[in-house]
C-alpha positions as CSV (number, residue, x, y, z in Angstrom):
1,M,-31.1,-7.0,-23.8
2,S,-31.3,-4.3,-26.8
3,I,-28.9,-4.1,-29.8
4,E,-27.4,-1.2,-28.0
5,N,-26.4,-3.0,-24.9
6,R,-25.0,-5.9,-26.6
7,F,-23.2,-3.4,-28.8
8,K,-21.8,-2.1,-25.2
9,L,-20.8,-5.3,-24.2
10,I,-19.1,-6.1,-27.1
11,R,-16.9,-3.3,-27.2
12,F,-16.4,-3.4,-23.2
13,T,-15.4,-7.1,-23.4
14,A,-13.2,-6.3,-26.1
15,L,-11.6,-3.5,-24.2
16,I,-11.2,-5.7,-21.4
17,A,-9.2,-8.1,-23.4
18,I,-6.7,-6.0,-25.1
19,I,-6.0,-4.5,-21.8
20,L,-5.7,-7.7,-20.4
21,Y,-3.8,-9.1,-23.0
22,A,-1.1,-5.9,-23.0
23,L,-0.6,-6.4,-18.8
24,L,-0.1,-10.3,-19.8
25,A,2.9,-8.8,-21.8
26,C,3.9,-6.6,-18.5
27,T,4.2,-9.1,-16.3
28,E,5.0,-12.6,-15.0
29,N,3.3,-13.5,-11.7
30,G,-0.3,-13.0,-12.6
31,K,-3.1,-15.2,-12.3
32,P,-3.5,-17.5,-15.2
33,V,-7.0,-17.0,-17.0
34,R,-7.6,-19.3,-19.9
35,G,-6.0,-16.8,-22.5
36,F,-4.9,-13.6,-20.2
37,V,-3.3,-13.1,-17.2
38,L,-5.2,-11.1,-14.2
39,P,-2.8,-8.7,-12.0
40,E,-3.3,-8.9,-8.7
41,G,-6.2,-7.2,-7.1
42,D,-6.8,-5.9,-3.7
43,L,-9.2,-7.6,-1.6
44,A,-10.0,-4.7,0.2
45,Q,-10.8,-2.7,-2.5
46,G,-12.6,-5.4,-4.8
47,E,-14.8,-5.3,-0.9
48,Q,-15.3,-1.6,-1.3
49,V,-16.5,-2.4,-5.3
50,F,-18.7,-5.2,-4.0
51,I,-20.2,-2.5,-1.5
52,D,-20.1,0.3,-3.9
53,F,-22.1,-1.7,-6.8
54,N,-24.8,-2.7,-4.0
55,C,-23.7,-6.0,-5.2
56,Q,-24.9,-7.2,-1.6
57,S,-28.4,-6.3,-2.6
58,C,-28.6,-9.6,-4.6
59,H,-25.6,-11.7,-2.9
60,T,-25.0,-12.6,0.3
61,I,-21.0,-14.1,1.2
62,P,-20.6,-16.5,4.1
63,D,-19.6,-14.8,7.2
64,V,-19.3,-11.6,5.7
65,D,-21.1,-8.6,6.5
66,F,-22.0,-6.1,4.4
67,P,-24.1,-2.5,5.0
68,E,-27.9,-2.6,4.5
69,A,-28.4,-2.2,0.6
70,D,-30.4,0.1,-1.2
71,F,-32.3,-2.6,-2.8
72,K,-33.5,-5.9,-1.8
73,A,-34.1,-8.7,-4.6
74,P,-36.7,-11.0,-3.8
75,F,-33.9,-14.0,-4.2
76,I,-30.8,-13.7,-2.8
77,L,-27.9,-15.9,-4.0
78,E,-25.1,-17.1,-1.8
79,I,-21.4,-16.4,-3.5
80,G,-18.5,-18.5,-1.9
81,G,-18.2,-20.7,0.3
82,E,-17.1,-24.3,0.9
83,V,-17.4,-25.6,-2.7
84,Y,-15.6,-28.5,-4.3
85,R,-14.6,-27.3,-7.5
86,V,-13.8,-23.2,-7.0
87,K,-14.7,-20.8,-9.6
88,N,-11.6,-19.6,-11.6
89,Y,-10.8,-16.2,-12.5
90,G,-12.0,-16.3,-15.8
91,E,-15.2,-17.7,-14.8
92,L,-15.8,-14.9,-12.1
93,L,-14.5,-12.3,-14.9
94,T,-17.3,-13.5,-17.2
95,A,-19.7,-13.5,-14.7
96,V,-19.1,-9.7,-13.8
97,V,-18.6,-8.6,-17.8
98,N,-21.5,-10.9,-19.4
99,P,-24.0,-11.7,-16.6
100,D,-26.4,-13.3,-19.5
101,H,-23.7,-15.5,-20.5
102,I,-24.8,-18.0,-17.8
103,I,-27.4,-17.7,-15.6
104,S,-26.9,-19.3,-12.1
105,P,-28.4,-22.6,-11.5
106,K,-29.3,-21.8,-8.5
107,Y,-30.9,-18.8,-9.4
108,V,-32.9,-20.7,-12.4
109,N,-34.3,-23.0,-9.6
110,L,-34.9,-20.3,-7.2
111,L,-37.2,-18.9,-10.3
112,K,-38.8,-22.5,-11.4
113,Q,-39.9,-23.0,-7.3
114,A,-41.9,-19.5,-7.7
115,K,-43.1,-20.5,-10.9
116,R,-41.8,-17.7,-12.9
117,D,-39.6,-17.9,-16.5
118,V,-35.9,-17.5,-16.9
119,I,-35.3,-15.3,-19.8
120,I,-31.9,-13.3,-18.7
121,S,-29.8,-12.5,-15.7
122,P,-31.4,-9.9,-13.6
123,M,-27.8,-8.6,-13.0
124,P,-27.0,-5.2,-14.5
125,Y,-24.3,-4.3,-16.9
126,Y,-21.9,-2.2,-15.4
127,G,-19.6,-2.1,-18.5
128,E,-19.9,1.7,-19.1
129,E,-19.5,2.6,-14.8
130,M,-16.5,0.0,-13.6
131,T,-12.9,0.5,-14.1
132,V,-10.8,-2.0,-14.9
133,A,-9.1,-1.7,-11.6
134,E,-12.3,-2.2,-9.9
135,L,-13.1,-5.3,-12.3
136,I,-9.6,-6.6,-11.1
137,D,-10.4,-5.9,-7.6
138,L,-13.5,-7.2,-7.4
139,V,-12.4,-11.0,-9.2
140,E,-10.0,-11.1,-6.7
141,F,-12.6,-10.5,-3.6
142,L,-14.8,-12.7,-5.1
143,H,-12.0,-15.7,-5.5
144,A,-11.0,-15.2,-1.9
145,Q,-14.8,-16.3,-0.8
146,Y,-14.2,-19.7,-2.2
147,T,-13.0,-22.7,-0.1
148,R,-12.3,-25.8,-1.8
149,L,-13.2,-29.1,-0.4
150,Q,-11.4,-31.8,-0.6
151,P,-13.5,-35.0,-1.7
152,Q,-13.6,-37.8,1.1
153,Y,-13.1,-41.3,-0.3
154,Y,-14.0,-44.8,1.2
155,R,-13.0,-47.7,-0.7
156,G,-13.2,-46.3,-3.9
157,Y,-16.5,-44.5,-3.1
158,Y,-16.5,-40.5,-3.5
159,L,-18.5,-39.3,0.0
160,T,-20.0,-36.1,0.1
161,K,-21.3,-33.7,3.1
């Protein structure tokens, strides 16, 4: 990532933090995210943001159909589904705002299987194009795609499917 893009990322992240901190002071019923509270987003608008930013070209969501993407990535990563630990709003927000923060282990494994090096996330930086409202709606939509599984216990042992 170039120095110019890093500065853009830092400015965008600072702007998001300031706006969300201000919103925290204005609302009591938002969604808690380590250090700030997201206002409630709109699921339908979040799905539209997912489509508008062509996220379906690199991501799939179980049981959700999207229009054909303009571009198809060599590796498609699934978002959502049945998991034992649902990503919180802070993790989802960070994944969108700073895609290089943590590169998905699923993506790393796909690259290793293809004998390719992992350097940075292939996800584009949308700090200059995505509005805060779009970001909030997108995070709301993404969070709603996860279903938390309850672990099954049998005589003190933790079983998985």
